[in-house]
N, C-alpha and C positions, 0 to 999 in steps of 0.2 A: 394379692395382701392375704388372701385365703390361705395360700401356700405357705405366705410367711408367718401366719399365725399359728399353721400347724406345725411348722419346723421349730417354732418356741414352745409350743409345749410339749414336742416331743424332746426337745433338749430339757426343758422342766423336770419332765418323768425319767429322765437320764441322770439329772442330778440329784433324785430321791433315790433312785436306786444305787446311783455312786454313795450314797451317805450310808445306807442301810450296810452294802457290802465292806464299805473302808471299814465302819466302826466294828460291825461282826469281826473283821480280823484283828483290829485292835485288840478287842476282849478275849478272842479266842486264842490270840499270841500270850497276851499278860497272863490268862489263867493258866494257861498250858506251862510257861516258864515257871510260874509260881508253884505247881503241884507236881512237875517233872524233874525240873533240873536240878542239880546239887543233891539230890538224895544221899542218904548214908547208907551205905552198904546193908545195913539191918534192914532197911526197908524195901530193898530189892527183891523180887520174887526169886525162887530157886531156879537156877538156868537148867537148860537141856543139856548142854554141851560142857557142862563146868569141867574148868581144867583142860578143854581140848587143845592140842597143838596148834601154835599160831605162827606163822611164817610172815616176819615185817619187810615188807619191800620199802626203801628207802632210796628216793632217785635224789642225787646231789650234782649241783651244777656250782662251781664259786665257791666262795667264803664270805660270810660277814662277820661281824663281831661278836653275835649271838650263835653261830653256828655249832661249836663245840659245846658250848652250855646246852643247847638244846638237845643234840645229839646224846650228850653223855645221860639225859634224863631216861632213854632207853635202854641204855645200859643198867640203869638200877631199878628197873620195873620190880615190883612184887609179884612174880609168877613164875610156876615152876617149869613150865615147857613151852620156849618160844626160841625161833633164831631170829635174827638180825640179819639181812642180806643189803650191804651198802652198794649202790650202783651209779658208778660214776663211769661217764662217756668219755673223756680224753683223761691220758695218763698223764698230761701235762697240768691237769687240774690242779689247783691247791688244796681242794676238797679231800684228794688222796692222802695227802700228810696228815689230816686232821685226822681221817678215819685210821689210817695206821697208828697214831698215836692211841686212839682209844681202844683200838684192837690189844694192843700193848699194856694199857692200864688194866684191861678187864681180860685177863687171859681166858676167866671161867666162863665167861659170857659165850654161848653158842652164835656166832658172829662171822660172816664172811665179808670179802671184798671183792667184787666185781668191777672191773674195768674195760671200757671198749664198747659195749652196747652191742646191739644186732639191730640193723637197719632191716624192718618190716613193713615201714609205712611212712606217714610224712610227720607222726606226731614224735618229738623229742623226746616226751617224758616216758611214751611206750618203748619204743626205741632203746633209750638206755635200761627199763626195767625188763626186758627180755630175759638176758642170762639169769637175772635172779629169780624172775618166775620160774624158769625152766627147770632152776635148781633147787625149788622150795622143796619141802619134805613134810610138810603138813598138810591138812585139810582148810585150814583156814586162813585166809591171805588177808593181811592188812596193811593195804597203801595208806602211807603219812606222808607227807610235803617235807620238805627239810627245815623249813621254818616254824615246825610245831614241837612245843613243849609239853610234856606230859607229867602227871603225877606217879606215884608208884604202884596207885590201885587202878591208874586207867585201863589197862588192858583186861582187867578182872571186869570193870565197868561194861566194857564193850561185848567180852564172852557173855556176861549176866544177862545180856540183850538177846544173844543170839537163840532163843527159843526154837523150839520142832519145825514152826512152819516160818520163821524169818531166814530170809537169804541173804540179807544184807542190813549192817548195822553202822551208821553215821554218826558223827558227830556235828553238832549246830558249830558253825564258823564264830570265832570271837575273837577280841585281842587281849594280848597280856598288857599289864599297867607298864608304860614307858614315859620317857621324858620328852617334853616338845609339843606344840601344837598339832602339829602333823598327827601325832599318837593318838591326839585326844579327837582328832577329825575322823579316823579309823575307828576307834573304839566307839565314839557317837554313832557310826554308822552301824558298825557290826552288833551294837546294842539296841537299835532303834528300827530302821527301815527294812534292813535285811532279815533278822530275824522275822518281823511282822510277815513279811511274803513267804519265807521258809517254811516257817511252824503253819501258817495258814495252809499254805499248800499240801503240808504233809496229814496235817489233822483232817482235810475234807478228801483225803484219799488221793490228791495227786502227787506223783513221784518226784520230789525236787530233793536231789543231791548234789552236795558238792564233794569233790573227790581228795578235800585236805587230810580226812582222816575217815578212811572207811574199812569195815571187817566184812569180809565175804566169803562164801563157799566157794573154794577152788574148784571142785568136782562141776559144779552151776556154771561157771566160768567158762571150765572146759568143753562143757556141753553147745555153749554160745561160741565156740571154735577160739578159747583162749584170748590172752591179749592182744594177740596177732590183728582178731577180728574187729578191734577198734582202733588199729592204727592209723585207718583213713581218716580219723575226725580229730580236731582239735581238742573238743570238748567231750574226751573220753569218758568222764565219770557221768556225764548223763547218758550215753550209749550203752554203758556196761550196765547201771541201774535199770534201764530199759529190758535189756536183754534178761535180767534176772527177774523183773516185774513179770515180762512175757512168758515166763515158764513158772507161773503160779506162786512165787515166793513173796512173801510180806518184807516189808522193812521196818526198821524199829530204830529209835534215837537213843544215843548214849544219854545217859543223866549228866556225865561231864563235857564241858563245850571243848572243841578244837582249838586250842589255844594259842593263835599266831603269836611267835614272838621275833619276827625278823629282825635283824640289828642292822636293817639299810630300810630306811622309809623316809619320806615327803610328800608335802601334797601333790607335786606333780606324778611321783608315782603311783599314787592313790588316783588319781585322775585318769591316768592312763590305764589302770587296770580297772576300773569302772566302765570305760569306754570299750576296752577289750570283750570283757563280760557281756555289756549290751550287743556288741556287734554279734556275737555268738548266739544269744537268744534270740534277736531278729532274726538269723538264719536258721535256725532250728524251730521256734515256736512264732509263726506268724502274728498270734495274738499280741506278741511284745507290742506292737504299735499302739497298744490303748498302754502302757505302761506310765506315760507321762500323767494322766489324769488319776494315778493312785497316790501322788506325789502331794503333799501338804497343800502348798500354794495354787496350784491348778485347781486341785481338788475343791480348795476352799472356794475359790472364784466362781465354778460353775455350780456348786452347793449354794453358795450365796446368792447367785442369780437366780435361781430356781426358787428359793426362798422369797426372794424380792417379787418374782414374776407371780408367784400364786396367794402369798401373805402379805404382800407390799409391804415386808419388812426392810430396812435401811441395810443394803447389800454391803456396804463396808462395816458396819459394825458387825453382822452375822461375819462377815469374813474375818475380822478380830479377833472374834470370840471363838470361833472354829479353831482358828490357829493355836490359841491359847490353849484349848481342850487338848488338840493335839501333841502340842508341847509338854503338857502336863503326863497324859499319857507314855508319851515316848519317855518320859525321866522315869517313870513308873517300870516301865519295861526293861529299860536299860540297868536300872537296879537291881532286878531280878536276876536279868541274864549274868552281870557281875557277882552275885552271890555273896556281896560283902561291899565293905565300903568303897567308893569312888575313889582314885587318886588326883584326881582336879575338881575343882570348886562348880558351884552352879551356876558360876559367871561364865567359866570355861567353857560349860555345858551349851548354855544359850548361845556365845557364840560359834560355837563349832556347829551347833544343830541349824541355826540361820544360815552358817556359809554352805553349808552340806544340802539343806533344801534349796537353797538358790544355785547351787551346782546343778541339781538335778536333770531340768530341761535342756541346760547346754550340754552335758554329757550325753544325753539321747540325741540330739541333734549332731553332735561330733560323729557319733558311731554312725547314722544313717549318711554321713556325707562321704565316709571311705569304707570300702568293702574289705579292706585289706588291713590284716592286723601283725604286729610284731612280736614275737613271744620268744625268750632266749635268745638264739642267736641267729632265728631266721625270721622271714617274712612270709605271711600265707594269704590267698587270695579265697575267701570263704564263697562256697556254693549253697544255694537253696539245699535245704533238708540237713545241713551240718558238716557235709564233707568238705574239703580244703583241697588247694594246691599251692605247693611250694613256689615261692617266687626268687627262681635263681637269676643272680647278676649275670650280666653276660659281658 
């Protein structure tokens, strides 16, 4: 009985620590979003490398209804010195025709098309980008996914953050306004749970970066071995960021979000993507096993039990009140990340928020169940530490 009592006391202490940490994350992310995101250019400090040349590496595979409109936003950037390096793995990929159409429409934009890639490891994105990376002529490299759309001043915003001691500038991932419940679900996730962890990590000095939109110093990447050094990893963005940080460089976050605008989306695709990301985190960072307790429902149960054990408060009443407070703070954060009116109603938000929170534990358990991932056209078996091996069909 003494052991059981000790265990219960330990769980209660854990519950109160969890309460403090999670609400500190809530407040940090909400305040950061309000103070940093969507700044006007006049409010931004003077840059160290203003108007430095930038080589944009654009990995492309396949087409979706929004590809050409997304790509075209890069051809109309309001920036004086940059090049667009379009990288397509296969000659027969329909993305080749999209690229050629834009190259013909904007002959005055410094843009080139690279077809064929270069096999240097198991990471298909790195393999695709290699010819473009080797042909880049500027000192800053901007790797930006095919589903991202930008504003005319996005590149200026990125270079404004590339000050003297900064080696990498990244954008907070978010989602453009689109139609349908699947789009709302994605927007709710990338406006609530994801930025809470992403921003809190960066504010407290933990290097948390996604490779959707990253501006990096090429000479620093070259010191680490160039892109080829990261071809053994599936999560190349994490290891590139780690290599830059290990060399003493700081990170900075753009004031504009990295706006995902894929024309192909569904609840199933969202679920698969979240499972893949969780698998990668589990293999790279063992502490990821604690992730489920950072989600609303499980955290509220643990904290509610701790409050009941110590103060004899009604556990279910506390659980409901805690979930409501979490729900309200998530809505406040979402509106801050959006930077304007939402394209869906508060009822849509409530339904999407509830479904997303309900999916969290199931996504984590699915990630634990199977250590293999499917990405692009390949299947990979993950190893501890972040490396992987391709699973070849016999």
